[in-house]
C-alpha positions, 0 to 999 in steps of 0.5 A: 500500500502506497500512501500519497501525502494530501496537499495542505494536510500534514496528517492525511494520506491517500491510499494509491490503490483504493483512493481512500483518505487516511488519517495517520496522525497519532496525536489526532487519534489520541485526542479522539480517544481522550474526547471519547473517554470524556464523553463516556464519563459525562454520559455515566455521570448524567445517568447517575444523576438521573438515577438519583433524581428518580430515587429522590422522587420515590422518597418524596412519594413515600414521605407523602404516603406516610403523611397521609397514613398519619393523618388518617390514623390521627383522624381515626383517633380524634373520632374515637375520643 
């Protein structure tokens, strides 16, 4: 496979057989991997935050349910006295 440098782009080469443009810059690939890893971490953090928000919503519903039960118990106690 013979690679022909692309004019005006130091990291790009054309494959003489297929005509495909290849990026042979190691620095750009490393930067891509770092960006990909950072984005995956951001997605993981976002999912973790969503899980915590859902848990808080569930806790709020549980507290509301307990409050309603306490009101019912207190109203029954008041009606008995």
